[in-house]
Structure formats: C-alpha cells, structure tokens
C-alpha positions in Angstrom: -11.4 -42.3 -36.4 -8.3 -43.9 -38.0 -5.1 -42.2 -39.0 -1.6 -43.2 -40.0 1.4 -40.9 -39.2 5.2 -41.3 -38.9 6.2 -41.9 -35.3 8.7 -39.0 -35.3 6.1 -36.5 -36.6 3.6 -37.7 -34.1 6.0 -37.4 -31.2 7.0 -33.9 -32.3 3.5 -32.6 -32.4 2.5 -34.2 -29.1 5.7 -32.8 -27.4 4.8 -29.4 -28.8 1.3 -29.4 -27.4 1.6 -31.4 -24.1 3.7 -28.8 -22.4 0.7 -26.8 -21.2 -1.1 -29.8 -19.9 -1.0 -30.6 -16.1 -0.1 -34.2 -15.2 -3.0 -34.2 -12.7 -6.2 -32.1 -12.6 -9.5 -32.1 -10.7 -11.0 -32.0 -14.2 -9.9 -35.3 -15.9 -10.2 -34.1 -19.5 -7.6 -31.4 -18.8 -4.9 -34.1 -18.5 -5.8 -35.2 -22.1 -5.0 -34.0 -25.6 -7.6 -33.7 -28.2 -6.9 -35.3 -31.6 -9.2 -34.2 -34.5 -8.8 -34.9 -38.2 -9.0 -32.1 -40.8 -8.8 -33.2 -44.4 -5.3 -34.8 -44.7 -4.1 -33.5 -41.3 -4.4 -34.0 -37.6 -5.2 -31.2 -35.2 -3.8 -31.6 -31.7 -4.9 -29.4 -28.8 -3.9 -29.1 -25.2 -5.1 -26.7 -22.5 -5.1 -25.9 -18.8 -8.0 -23.4 -19.4 -5.6 -20.5 -19.1 -3.1 -21.3 -21.8 -4.1 -23.4 -24.9 -1.9 -24.8 -27.7 -3.2 -26.1 -31.0 -1.0 -27.5 -33.7 -1.6 -29.3 -37.1 0.4 -31.9 -39.0 -0.1 -33.8 -42.2 -1.1 -37.4 -42.0 -3.1 -40.1 -43.8 -6.7 -39.9 -42.7 -8.4 -43.3 -43.2 -11.5 -42.5 -41.2 -12.2 -38.9 -40.0 -13.2 -38.2 -36.4 -11.8 -37.1 -33.0 -10.5 -38.7 -29.8 -8.6 -37.8 -26.7 -5.6 -39.4 -25.0 -3.8 -38.8 -21.7 -1.0 -36.4 -22.7 1.8 -37.8 -20.5 0.9 -41.4 -21.3 0.8 -41.0 -25.1 4.1 -39.0 -25.0 5.8 -41.8 -22.9 4.5 -44.5 -25.3 5.6 -42.7 -28.4 9.1 -41.9 -26.9 9.7 -45.7 -26.5 8.4 -46.8 -29.9 10.6 -47.5 -32.9 10.8 -45.1 -35.9 7.9 -46.6 -37.9 4.5 -45.5 -38.9 1.9 -45.2 -36.2 -1.7 -46.3 -36.8 -4.2 -44.7 -34.3 -7.7 -46.1 -34.3 -10.7 -45.2 -32.2 -12.7 -48.4 -31.2 -16.0 -48.8 -29.4 -16.4 -47.5 -25.8 -13.6 -44.8 -26.2 -10.9 -47.4 -26.5 -8.0 -46.3 -28.7 -5.8 -48.9 -30.5 -2.2 -47.8 -31.3 -0.2 -50.0 -33.7 3.5 -49.6 -34.6 4.8 -52.5 -36.7 4.2 -55.6 -34.6 3.5 -53.5 -31.4 0.0 -53.0 -30.4 -1.4 -51.0 -27.4 -5.0 -50.3 -26.3 -5.6 -47.1 -24.3 -8.6 -45.8 -22.4 -9.7 -42.3 -23.5 -12.4 -39.7 -22.6 -15.1 -38.3 -24.9 -13.9 -35.5 -27.1 -17.1 -33.7 -26.4 -15.8 -33.0 -22.9 -12.8 -31.1 -24.3 -13.0 -27.3 -23.8 -13.4 -25.3 -27.1 -10.6 -22.9 -28.2 -11.4 -19.2 -28.5 -11.7 -17.8 -32.0 -10.6 -14.2 -32.8 -13.0 -13.6 -35.8 -13.2 -10.0 -36.8 -9.9 -9.1 -35.2 -7.0 -7.7 -37.3 -3.7 -9.2 -36.3 -0.4 -7.5 -35.8 2.2 -9.3 -37.9 5.7 -9.5 -36.5 8.9 -11.4 -37.3 9.2 -14.4 -35.1 12.9 -13.9 -34.5 12.4 -10.3 -33.2 9.6 -11.3 -30.8 11.5 -14.3 -29.6 14.5 -12.1 -28.8 12.4 -9.6 -26.9 11.1 -12.4 -24.7 14.5 -13.9 -24.3 15.9 -10.6 -23.1 13.3 -10.0 -20.5 11.7 -13.2 -19.3 14.4 -13.9 -16.6 13.1 -11.0 -14.5 9.4 -12.0 -14.4 8.2 -12.3 -10.8 7.6 -15.8 -9.4 5.8 -14.6 -6.3 2.1 -15.3 -6.8 1.1 -12.8 -4.1 2.3 -10.1 -6.6 0.0 -11.4 -9.3 0.3 -8.5 -11.7 4.1 -8.9 -11.9 3.9 -12.7 -12.7 3.7 -11.8 -16.4 5.3 -9.6 -19.1 4.0 -6.2 -20.0 3.3 -6.1 -23.7 2.8 -2.5 -24.9 2.2 -1.2 -28.4 2.4 2.6 -28.8 3.8 5.2 -31.3 5.3 2.6 -33.6 7.2 0.7 -30.8 6.7 -2.6 -29.1 7.9 -2.5 -25.5 8.1 -5.5 -23.2 8.9 -5.2 -19.5 9.4 -7.5 -16.6 10.1 -6.9 -12.9 10.2 -8.7 -9.6 10.7 -5.6 -7.5 14.5 -6.0 -7.2 15.2 -5.7 -10.9 13.5 -4.6 -14.1 14.2 -5.6 -17.7 12.9 -3.6 -20.7 13.3 -4.4 -24.4 12.0 -2.6 -27.5 11.4 -3.4 -31.1 11.5 -0.3 -33.2 11.1 -1.8 -36.7 8.0 -2.6 -38.7 5.6 -1.7 -35.9 2.5 0.1 -37.3 2.1 3.6 -35.7 -1.6 3.0 -35.3 -1.1 -0.2 -33.3 -2.1 0.2 -29.7 -2.3 -2.2 -26.8 -1.1 -2.6 -23.2 -1.6 -6.0 -21.6 0.2 -8.4 -19.2 0.9 -11.8 -20.7 1.4 -14.7 -18.2 4.9 -16.1 -17.8 3.8 -19.6 -18.8 2.8 -18.3 -22.2 6.0 -16.3 -22.6 8.1 -19.3 -21.9 6.1 -21.4 -24.3 6.6 -18.8 -27.0 10.3 -18.6 -26.3 10.4 -22.4 -26.8 8.4 -22.6 -30.0 9.0 -19.5 -32.0 11.7 -19.8 -34.6 14.1 -17.3 -36.2 12.4 -17.2 -39.5 8.9 -16.4 -40.8 6.3 -14.3 -39.1 3.7 -14.5 -36.3 0.3 -13.0 -36.2 -0.7 -11.5 -32.8 -4.3 -11.0 -31.8 -5.2 -9.1 -28.6 -8.4 -8.1 -26.9 -9.4 -7.1 -23.4 -9.1 -10.6 -21.8 -7.0 -12.8 -24.2 -4.2 -12.9 -26.6 -3.4 -15.3 -29.5 -0.2 -16.0 -31.4 -0.5 -17.9 -34.7 2.6 -19.2 -36.5 3.9 -22.4 -38.3 0.5 -24.2 -38.2 0.4 -23.5 -34.5 -2.0 -21.4 -32.5 -1.4 -20.4 -28.9 -4.0 -18.6 -26.8 -3.7 -17.2 -23.3 -5.9 -15.4 -20.7 -4.3 -12.1 -19.8 -3.4 -11.0 -16.3 -5.7 -8.4 -14.8 -4.1 -5.6 -12.7 -1.8 -2.6 -13.0 1.8 -3.0 -14.1 4.2 -0.5 -12.5 5.2 2.7 -14.4 8.4 1.4 -15.8 9.5 4.8 -17.1 9.9 6.2 -13.6 12.0 3.2 -12.5 14.8 3.9 -15.0 17.3 6.2 -13.2 17.7 9.6 -14.9 20.6 10.9 -12.8 23.1 8.1 -13.3 26.2 9.8 -14.9 29.0 7.3 -14.4 29.3 5.0 -17.5 31.6 2.0 -16.9 32.3 0.0 -20.1 33.2 -3.6 -20.0 34.3 -6.1 -22.6 31.1 -8.2 -22.6 32.7 -11.7 -22.8 35.3 -10.8 -20.1 32.6 -9.4 -17.9 30.4 -12.5 -18.3 33.1 -14.8 -17.3 34.2 -12.7 -14.3 30.6 -12.5 -13.0 30.2 -16.3 -13.5 33.3 -16.9 -11.4 32.0 -14.7 -8.6 28.8 -16.7 -8.4 30.8 -19.8 -7.5 31.8 -18.1 -4.3 28.4 -17.2 -3.0 25.5 -19.1 -1.4 21.8 -18.7 -0.9 22.2 -16.6 2.3 25.1 -14.4 1.1 24.8 -13.7 -2.5 26.6 -10.4 -3.1 29.4 -9.1 -5.2 31.0 -5.7 -4.5 32.1 -3.5 -7.4 34.9 -1.1 -6.6 35.1 1.0 -9.7 38.0 3.4 -10.4 39.5 4.9 -13.6 40.4 2.0 -15.9 39.6 -0.8 -13.4 36.8 -2.6 -11.7 37.6 -4.7 -8.7 35.1 -7.5 -8.1 35.1 -8.8 -4.5 33.1 -11.6 -2.8 33.3 -12.3 0.9 31.0 -15.2 2.0 31.0 -16.6 5.5 31.8 -20.3 5.6 32.9 -20.2 1.9 35.7 -17.7 1.6 36.9 -14.6 -0.3 37.3 -13.9 -4.0 38.9 -10.9 -5.8 39.3 -10.2 -9.5 40.5 -7.2 -11.4 38.6 -6.4 -14.6 39.8 -3.7 -17.0 37.2 -1.1 -17.9 36.9 2.0 -19.9 36.1 4.7 -17.3 37.7 7.9 -16.1 35.2 9.3 -13.5 35.1 9.3 -9.7 35.5 6.0 -7.8 32.3 4.1 -6.8 31.7 1.2 -4.4 28.4 -0.6 -5.0 27.1 -4.2 -4.4 24.8 -6.3 -6.5 23.3 -9.7 -6.6 25.7 -11.4 -9.1 22.9 -13.7 -10.4 21.0 -10.6 -11.6 24.1 -9.2 -13.3 24.9 -12.5 -15.0 21.4 -13.1 -16.3 21.6 -9.8 -18.1 25.2 -9.9 -19.4 24.8 -13.3 -20.9 21.9 -12.1 -23.0 23.7 -9.1 -24.5 25.1 -9.6 -28.0 27.2 -6.5 -28.4 31.0 -6.6 -27.9 30.8 -4.1 -25.0 28.4 -3.7 -22.1 27.7 -0.5 -20.1 27.2 -0.4 -16.3 25.7 3.0 -15.6 25.9 4.2 -11.9 25.3 7.2 -9.7 26.4 6.1 -6.2 25.9 3.1 -3.9 22.4 4.1 -3.1 20.9 4.4 -6.6 20.0 1.4 -8.8 22.5 0.5 -11.5 21.6 0.2 -15.2 23.1 -2.5 -17.4 22.7 -2.3 -21.2 24.5 -2.9 -24.4 27.1 -0.2 -25.0 26.2 1.8 -28.2 27.6 5.2 -29.1 24.6 6.4 -31.0 21.0 5.3 -31.3 18.1 4.5 -29.0 18.5 1.9 -26.3 16.5 -1.2 -27.0 17.6 -3.3 -24.0 17.8 -1.7 -20.6 18.1 -3.4 -17.2 17.7 -1.8 -13.8 19.1 -3.6 -10.8 18.7 -2.5 -7.2 22.0 -2.4 -5.2 22.5 -4.4 -2.0 23.1 -2.0 0.8 25.5 -2.9 3.6 
C-alpha cells in the first residue's frame, strides 16, 4: 500500500475517527486505526467494539492495500508535521514508512486482518433527517444523560419515533430533558431505542448544520451516515422511564424571564456555591424573582430579577447548575419557569404563546 495525501486532510480525518479509540486496551488492535484504499480515496476506521466510526477522504493511491497504525501515535506525529504532502507506504513485516518533505518516520503496525469488521445495514430503509435538526435535539438534551454506570439504562438518550414525531429524552433521576422534532418525520416511522452517551457526544461533534443524515436502526444497533462518514453504535438494553408521567401536569404558576438576563443571573449565583452546598433559592412574587444563595464558608448572594408574573408567591430551591445548563441552550427571547409549590418539580422551557412545546425540562427541587 502506498498513498499520498495533504497533511491537513490526513490530520482532519484521523482526528475525526480516533475519538472513539481507547489509548490502552487489552486487545492491541483496538488502539489502532484501519487505513484501507478505495479507488482514489482512503477509508479510515476506528472502534472500541461498541462505537465505530468510518470516514473517507480523497487521496492519490499509488499502490492499493490496507494497514493499521496506533491512533494516538499517528495523530501526534501528524500534529507536529509541516503542511506538506504525506506519503504513507507499507513495507515488509508490517513496517509503515511516513514521509513528509525531508522528514521520514518508520512505525510498527499490526495486521489489518485483525481489525474488527464494521456492521452493514443491507436491506434496511433509512430515516433521512436534517443534520442541523438532529444536532440541535442532541445539544438540547445530552447534558442530562446519567453518568452513573450502575443506572445503565439511563446512561444514554432515548430515541423514539412515533406518530410523525422524533422525541429524544435524557434523565439522571434529578432532572429530565425532552426535545422533539415535528417536521419531516414520516408518520409510519417507528422506533424506541436507547443510544449510548458516547455516540450522542460524537454526533454532536461531527454533525453539521447543513445537508442530511441517514439513520438506520434495528434491535441491537444504530447507524448514522453523513458527509462520507458512517458511525455505528450498539444500543443500550433495558427500560427507559416513562417520561410522560414525569412531566408535571398540575403546575399552574408561569414565571416568564428575559432569557439573556436570566442566564447571566444564574451564572452569577453559581460563583457563590460549592460542591457541598449547591443551591439557589427562588422567591417569586408578582413582577419579581429574588435569587438567594447562602453557602457556609463562602458567603451570601442576593439578586433581584424582573419577571412577568402576577400569581401567588412561591419559594423554591434548585441546583443552579441544572438551571443554567438548560437556560443557556434556549434560543427564544423569553424563558418560562413553571411551578406549583416548593414540593413539586419545576419545568423550564422556551416561552411561546401558541404551539406545541418542543423543548421541556423537569428539575427536582432541593428541599430544606
């Protein structure tokens, strides 16, 4: 095998694929990337057996073939090389020679025959979505995915297709985030799976705001195909909580904030908390929300925030990090905090006067 490719192009594709590869593994081939020629292109693959990424890029193929290289090593080398063409050549005994101008390196590699094959979805009809719409759904909800591995079924994002809607939901037991796409979803499309957080974060990173993505789903795996890239993940087995029953139905106090003002106010309250005491109290009354923080060994903080509200007064406390993670993702001019009392969860969502909610967040209060 022998190829020639611009250094920046080569660095970009390696960086795109290596993110799923572990620096160390009990299976040595899993620390490597697979490089395989296809006509006038190079195919690069990385995997940890659960999540796999495959991407293609045009290059000059002098001699077709395949090889593997340690993902972290080749990325480090490429990052340090000048912006010139790279010549990559497989020699005898799995030695790879890399040439860049007057620079030459020789690297040890493993046999490409050891590399795990990628799953094909032959015979499956894909769901085609706008990349920007899917990326936005993931951005809205990924922050609430559970990181506690003992709650395995919550360590991913629920991906549900039903009745012409795509619904994605995340929760860690203390908060829940739900987002919906209502446009261009076929009524006959049906699926309900849990996609691991690693795949969600990779898609957030690599999807763009243009073009489309083809989504393939079966009982055990899902694939996302876009921009000459294919990403495949194993699905999480288990039952996801019934998110419909988590959304409060009795909350009747709608407090409307200016979104930008609210974001800055919450950001300031976070500077006065610590890991042990991470609470902000909302004292809501007609026309005004008083945000108060009282943290032992740190101090006190009070800020008045104007609101649109004319109901009964409410005192309720929340984790300010949970509030801030939601508010900074909202793109409307106003945001609604919907409450009942200090015992019921609060709901945060974009404030809209008409239409169906497409971004809803439920946050448990902190009880004194």
